C-alpha positions, -999 to +999 in steps of 0.1 A: +029+479+457-011+463+448-017+444+416-033+475+397-004+497+405+018+466+390-003+470+357-003+504+353+033+509+357+041+477+330+031+500+297+055+529+307+086+501+317+080+484+282+082+517+267+112+530+284+129+493+278+122+491+240+136+528+237+166+515+255+169+485+231+163+512+197+195+531+213+217+504+213+207+485+183+225+502+150+207+524+128+198+506+095+223+509+065+213+537+041+203+522+003+235+517-013+241+541-039+256+536-080+282+531-085+296+521-053+325+505-069+345+502-098+325+490-128+335+462-155+328+467-189+332+437-209+344+433-247+333+399-258+363+407-286+404+412-284+417+448-284+423+464-316+388+458-331+359+479-341+338+466-306+370+473-286+376+508-297+338+515-291+341+507-260+374+526-250+359+556-267+334+561-239+350+542-212+376+568-196+344+596-200+323+574-180+341+573-152+349+605-150+312+610-151+301+581-129+332+589-102+344+555-104+372+537-123+357+516-156+374+489-164+377+472-200+378+436-197+382+417-231+365+386-229+368+370-266+350+337-278+324+322-297+313+353-315+306+373-285+287+342-266+313+335-239+313+374-227+275+378-232+269+345-212+292+355-183+274+388-178+242+374-182+250+352-149+267+386-131+252+400-100+224+428-116+234+459-099+250+476-128+288+475-116+293+448-147+283+458-178+290+444-215+293+455-253+268+436-276+263+439-311+231+441-331+230+403-339+228+393-302+187+381-304+197+366-340+207+335-325+176+315-315+163+324-351+194+314-367+192+280-341+226+285-325+223+271-294+234+295-262+239+292-227+221+321-221+186+338-233+192+370-253+158+381-245+154+375-211+189+373-193+204+404-213+188+441-208+200+470-236+210+503-216+222+524-246+235+525-279+271+537-285+279+538-324+268+524-355+295+513-389+288+499-422+303+466-433+328+464-465+338+434-485+374+432-482+400+411-501+434+399-496+461+406-522+466+367-529+433+372-551+434+375-586+432+411-598+398+422-606+365+433-589+333+419-576+324+401-610+356+385-611+354+376-576+323+363-582+335+343-612+367+329-593+344+316-563+319+296-589+349+280-609+366+269-576+337+257-552+346+260-519+380+272-522+374+306-516+383+311-476+360+336-460+370+347-425+342+352-399+342+365-362+323+334-353+290+316-363+261+340-364+284+370-360+276+403-384+305+392-402+289+357-409+257+368-415+269+391-444+288+365-460+261+340-459+235+364-473+265+373-499+269+338-511+234+330-511+227+359-534+255+354-558+251+317-557+287+311-549+301+286-519+325+295-496+349+283-470+345+299-437+371+305-411+360+316-378+381+339-358+381+351-319+377+388-331+384+412-361+418+420-354+430+385-355+408+380-387+423+414-406+459+403-394+454+372-414+440+390-441+463+417-446+489+381-444+469+365-471+461+336-450+423+341-461+408+356-492+380+377-481+356+390-450+330+416-444+347+439-420+336+473-405+342+500-425+360+517-397+386+489-392+391+484-432+395+518-440+431+528-434+443+494-448+420+497-480+433+537-485+469+526-482+466+497-508+471+467-484+435+454-491+411+458-520+370+468-512+349+448-534+318+471-520+300+482-492+274+467-480+246+496-479+219+513-497+240+539-508+280+552-498+294+560-469+296+596-460+327+584-439+342+568-477+321+582-501+350+571-526+338+535-522+312+521-542+282+500-526+280+461-535+250+470-556+272+495-578+299+473-587+274+444-599+268+426-566+232+422-547+220+452-527+217+449-485+224+463-457+250+446-434+256+475-414+258+470-377+262+485-339+271+485-308+255+488-275+262+484-236+240+456-221+235+446-187+220+420-164+183+418-172+176+423-132+194+455-130+173+480-110+155+505-136+169+535-118+208+521-126+200+514-162+183+551-164+213+565-150+243+547-171+218+557-202+218+591-195+260+592-188+261+575-221+240+600-241+256+628-226+292+616-235+282+605-272+271+641-273+306+653-266+327+668-296+359+651-286+338+616-284+323+622-314+359+630-333+370+603-318+344+578-330+344+595-365+384+589-368+376+547-362+348+551-388+319+554-363+289+574-365+274+580-326+242+565-322+228+581-288+193+565-282+169+558-249+165+530-232+131+523-246+149+532-284+177+509-277+154+485-270+132+487-302+167+488-324+172+451-312+138+442-317+140+457-354+167+436-364+147+405-358+125+421-380+148+427-406+171+395-407+143+371-397+130+362-431+166+363-450+182+343-425+151+314-431+150+320-468+190+315-475+191+287-448+218+307-424+227+286-398+254+275-378+280+257-397 
């Protein structure tokens, strides 16, 4: 074969060789679909509290809609910081989620050190439910209402023990503002969750605490705890028989808080929107709404954008009072 013939044959041989190699190579794997395995929904407080109840109200329905188990994993500690920090460092693929409260972005405002950046490292997926806070008291306090409680606290400065769920928690924030606006001094007792806090409140180990109405209501109606008022501008529809703090002669402020689901910041937007859509649909289901109502929750469905705005609004709402009243880590 002459040189010209060899040159003409090379392109054909090369093409055939490339085709052969292509046939021998494995086909490219399709993009991984979500969800590809069970999901983990981290709850930053022990079982039995309000956060845990909100999470479990949607977990089974979310598992059914996604076709994968949703495992609720309780990781208490640090007023939520332990769980939030852990999830902020998780693989951002949508398979690890965490329940947050509306105080998440207030830690920097309160100058509380965190192992993660609440703005940078976690992204809200969907809001779940809201619940007002009630100032509840144990049986160890002298009889009387809110005015008597304030008088007792002023006469025994620092001797009133107040339970919180960690520094910067909604419970702590509400207590600090209440103490500041009534001119009293409290001794704060931190707990790892609402459930152990309420257990000690019922057992007369502490005097008072701001706790979710959803948790307090059964004990209030049974006479095991007393209500000094709900931290709302008006009475709560779930318990219209309970006066507000202002009606009882105390300060007027809204300490309601709410729960949402969040994911690591780099989670793909398509995954976040898929999760948001499923959660919004679940919150609209009659059985879920009834379950939340029995726990004292008001369903709070919202888009991804609305959920992010709600978090941003908390900074506007609380930054002024935090600075004015000197609310900081103890």
